[in-house]
C-alpha positions, -999 to +999 in steps of 0.1 A: +000+000+000+012+035-009+017+059+020+004+094+021+034+115+009+018+147-005+016+183+006-021+187+000-021+224+009+006+230-018-014+211-044-045+231-036-027+265-036-012+259-070-046+251-084-062+281-068-035+305-078-038+294-114-076+297-111-073+332-097-051+343-126-078+333-150-106+352-133-091+381-114-098+407-140-135+398-142-145+413-109-169+441-116-153+474-105-180+498-117-194+512-084-227+521-102-233+485-113-257+462-094-229+436-098-201+457-082-178+433-064-191+401-081-172+382-107-185+376-142-162+346-147-157+315-126-130+298-146-150+273-166-150+294-198-188+301-197-195+339-197-213+353-166-213+320-147-194+338-119-225+358-112-243+327-100-217+320-072-237+318-039-207+334-020-194+357-047-164+334-049-151+342-014-142+305-012-114+313-037-102+347-025-102+342+013-080+311+015-055+328-009-054+358+014-053+339+047-030+309+039+006+317+050+021+298+020+000+317-006+017+342-028-013+365-020-010+361+017-022+394+033-021+411-001-036+445+000-052+440-035-067+407-024-080+424+008-098+450-013-112+422-036-126+404-005-140+437+009-159+443-024-172+407-025-186+409+010-202+443+003-218+428-028-234+400-007-247+426+018-261+448-010-279+420-028-293+405+004-331+408+004-353+420+033-360+384+041-323+378+047-320+356+017-300+360-015-310+348-050-294+324-075-296+351-101-302+328-131-328+306-114-341+309-078-352+343-064-353+351-027-339+315-021-335+299+013-316+269-001-291+291-021-287+312+010-278+280+028-251+274+003-238+310+009-239+305+046-218+274+043-189+291+026-192+325+043-191+309+078-160+290+069-144+322+056-154+340+088-137+314+110-105+315+089-103+353+089-111+354+126-080+334+133-058+362+117-046+391+137-048+427+126-075+453+119-081+444+083-093+408+089-113+420+119-132+445+097-139+418+071-152+395+099-175+422+112-191+426+078-194+389+072-209+385+107-235+411+097-244+392+065-247+359+084-268+373+112-292+388+086-297+354+070-312+339+102-348+351+097-349+338+062-335+304+071-358+300+101-389+307+080-378+297+045-387+266+025-372+242+000-376+229-035-359+195-034-352+167-009-315+176-005-324+212+003-335+201+037-300+189+046-284+220+031-306+241+054-297+218+084-260+223+078-263+260+073-284+264+104-259+244+124-230+267+113-251+297+122-258+281+156-221+277+162-217+314+157-248+329+174-260+301+198-297+309+189-318+279+200-343+286+173-317+274+148-315+240+165-353+237+167-355+244+129-329+217+122-348+192+144-380+200+125-364+189+092-346+159+107-379+147+122-390+140+086-365+112+084-335+109+060-344+099+024-316+074+020-322+037+011-304+007+025-280+006-005-269+042+002-288+061-025-305+094-018-339+099-035-322+126-057-300+106-079-269+128-084-236+110-080-215+139-093-231+167-073-256+162-045-242+131-029-212+151-017-235+181-008-256+159+015-225+144+031-209+178+039-240+195+052-251+166+073-215+163+086-217+199+099-251+192+115-236+162+133-205+180+143-221+211+157-250+194+175-234+161+184-259+142+163-236+112+158-264+091+142-260+112+111-225+099+103-239+064+094-260+075+064-230+097+052-208+066+054-234+045+036-237+069+007-199+074+003-194+037+004-218+033-025-196+055-045-170+028-048-192+013-075-199+046-093-167+053-113-161+046-149-126+044-165-105+075-159-124+081-127-154+096-145-185+094-123-216+075-134-241+102-143-262+084-169-292+079-145-290+112-126-322+131-119-303+164-116-282+188-137-252+164-137-272+139-159-251+127-188-222+150-180-185+139-179-176+147-143-149+136-119-148+137-081-149+173-070-138+194-041-169+184-022-160+148-025-125+155-014-138+171+018-165+145+025-141+115+020-113+132+039-136+140+069-151+105+070-118+088+064-107+105+097-138+096+115-139+059+104-102+054+100-110+041+065-082+037+040-107+034+011-122+068+019-087+082+022-079+068-012-110+083-027-101+117-012-067+114-028-083+106-062-105+136-058-076+158-050-058+148-081-089+154-102-096+190-090-094+220-113-097+244-083-096+239-046-113+267-027-138+245-008-111+220-001-085+245+013-112+262+034-119+229+051-082+221+055-078+255+073-110+253+093-109+216+104-072+209+101-071+179+124-101+162+108-087+168+073-053+154+080-057+117+089-026+097+080-039+064+064-025+040+038-037+044+002-052+015-018-063+011-054-099+021-060-122-009-069-124-016-106-137-052-107-172-058-093-208-067-101-234-051-078-272-051-079-286-021-061-322-016-050-330-051-061-362-053-042-376-021-057-399-015-086-393+017-106-423+041-103-429+042-141-464+036-154-472+009-178-506+023-185-517+054-206-506+081-201-471+067-198-446+081-173-412+077-190-387+087-164-385+081-126-372+111-107-364+110-069-366+072-068-342+044-060-350+023-090-332-010-096-297-006-109-267-029-119-231-017-119-206-040-136-169-031-139-140-051-153-111-027-156-116-006-187-151-020-191-179-002-172-216-011-176-248+003-160-281-014-164-309+009-154-346+006-147-370+035-147-358+054-178-359+047-216-321+044-219-317+011-200-280+005-207-248+025-206-215+009-216-180+024-216-147+009-226-118+032-220-126+063-241-153+046-261-188+053-248-222+038-257-243+065-240-276+046-241-296+018-256-334+019-258-361-003-271-388+019-288-422+005-297-451+017-319-475+011-290-498+040-280-469+065-282-448+049-255-416+055-276-386+042-255-398+016-230-389+024-194-386-009-176-401-012-141-382-042-128-349-060-130-345-096-116-315-118-115-320-150-135-286-167-131-249-160-126-242-127-144-277-129-160-306-105-155-339-096-170-355-062-175-393-063-176-423-041-183-460-050-190-474-022-211-512-018-211-530-002-240-566+009-238-593+034-247-619+052-226-657+048-226-684+074-226-692+090-193-722+076-174-750+099-164-738+107-129-703+116-142-717+139-169-735+160-143-702+164-123-679+173-152-671+203-173-669+195-211-641+220-215-618+200-191-616+166-209-584+155-191-602+157-157-628+132-169-603+104-179-603+087-144-641+087-145-643+068-178-642+030-179-614+013-199-622-005-232-602-026-256-576-034-230-545-051-244-513-060-224-479-062-241-451-080-221-417-066-230-385-082-218-347-077-223-324-104-211-289-093-200-258-114-197-227-097-184-193-108-198-158-096-191-156-086-228-190-069-231-227-077-228-253-099-245-289-087-250-319-108-257-349-087-268-384-103-265-417-086-275-445-110-278-472-092-298-480-110-330-514-098-343-513-072-356-475-069-359-461-039-341-432-017-352-402-019-329-368-003-329-336-005-309-315+027-308-278+026-299-265+061-290-228+067-291-207+096-279-201+122-307-163+122-303-159+088-319-166+073-354-191+046-366-181+020-392-198-010-408-207-023-442-244-026-432-247+009-420-269+031-442-271+069-434-304+083-422-290+118-417-258+134-406-259+119-371-278+086-375-277+054-395-297+022-399-279-009-389-296-031-414-277-063-407-244-076-393-220-056-372-211-020-365-178-008-350-176+024-329-140+037-324-127+064-300-089+067-298-075+032-295-108+018-279-137+002-297-172-012-292-190-035-316-227-042-318-235-074-337-272-078-346-288-054-371-322-056-387-344-037-412-379-050-411-395-016-416-383+019-427-393+042-399-365+066-389-380+070-354-413+058-339-439+081-326-429+103-296-393+092-300-365+112-317-329+106-328-307+130-308-286+152-331-260+155-304-250+118-305-242+092-332-271+068-334-274+034-350-310+020-354-322-015-359-358-020-370-380-050-362-416-062-365-431-082-337-430-108-325-394-099-316-371-127-304-336-116-311-301-116-295-275-089-299-239-091-288-219-061-277-181-065-273-153-041-267-115-039-266-084-021-279-075-012-315-054-042-323-083-065-315-109-053-340-110-047-377-138-034-398 
């Protein structure tokens, strides 16, 4: 096992100083501007993204000013930058005490909670410094923080994780002001119960963003109030993350219900902090190793360095390092049924739900099998990415079939299943006619009896293999024959080849027979099993995404067909 031989502060300072050089000229200096003191850039290359920073990017400037090894330590120009950032926050603070996420949430308690998190850490770090200048900054930060209290005591939420954001923010405010109303508000949210399932998944499925958010804010709640029972769900969720990395330490985002969905993202500063803190608490080398992986993936380190300065002992556990798991097969939420409707109107995507999920990893090969959404399969080999596979049907407009259940049928073998019901609605009876408005037809649907009910069983068999995956499609309808279609969506950075590929348009092709090869760098994926039994480019309510490279195989029911997907390195595959 490798030992911990790295100056983590130095790594973070180098990242942050580089980040600062990229954005320092974007602070708004016009005193007549609403945005005076804010930054228009945040370093990701997207104009005006800096204006959405909940703390006006104090998490970058304060550590650079306060860390003795920073080249900006006690810099007069950085001091003035911080002063203008704090005054911007005070100026845009609303009468409620809340701030706004300026491109989305107005007068927002949750976004104020995010701001409180960073600004309290900044306050504590500046408060440790001697001199009049840091003391003046602390005085203004303390004013901002005190003014948030009414808004957080009375303010509400949008999403499940916002409860834990508010709990953590209220705890940090309690540590400063010792106002018992803050603890009472935390207890009110905690009394609802934590929305985490036995496998460690929060109801908001967000491996790249909100898992770490929940961990950090609940950690602060536990630390301040001594609520030690909160450490267990944090541990459970972080332990689940050992199964959520693709090759190159890219996080599995293909089934997220939040804004990280489908994005290429690595472990961020929040994960570095969460894993570092819990590695110390649990004396866990795996968590320490994840923290190291996160550290080496960072593009900036403000949050990370804030925590290293605020909770130095808890962020400095000396533990051995170990390789992160890259060979496993896990079936999460196996007893659950995805909350997708098989009846009209069809609900195609399950948000806020721990739907069944399989993660399979064999080194460079990474597979996710997903219930509850039309794209039931993700496969990656090295750089080559098959972003999604869906089975679309010409059946009452269902388009891609969202499977409700996954069951294990043998060693490395599984079955996705969905029973789709098609029907029509009868005329209203006399009593219902009296109680309905003819201009509101949709409201009458539950009152109408079903007619012409037909059930269509749809199944996909899955066999996991160290070299890929085998699919077995089964759709039983025979009279009349139904149109069916499988769509294989590949990442746009690669290329598609195959003698049986026939272009539909610039971004999609029919796979009429045989095999296709997708290449990206030296890595490849093959799909063996084309068909062309009808000529529809896409079935009703489905579409071929112009942002990916799609291959389409067309079937008529009954469908009973097997498809083999294999992958490897360049020398192992020829067109």
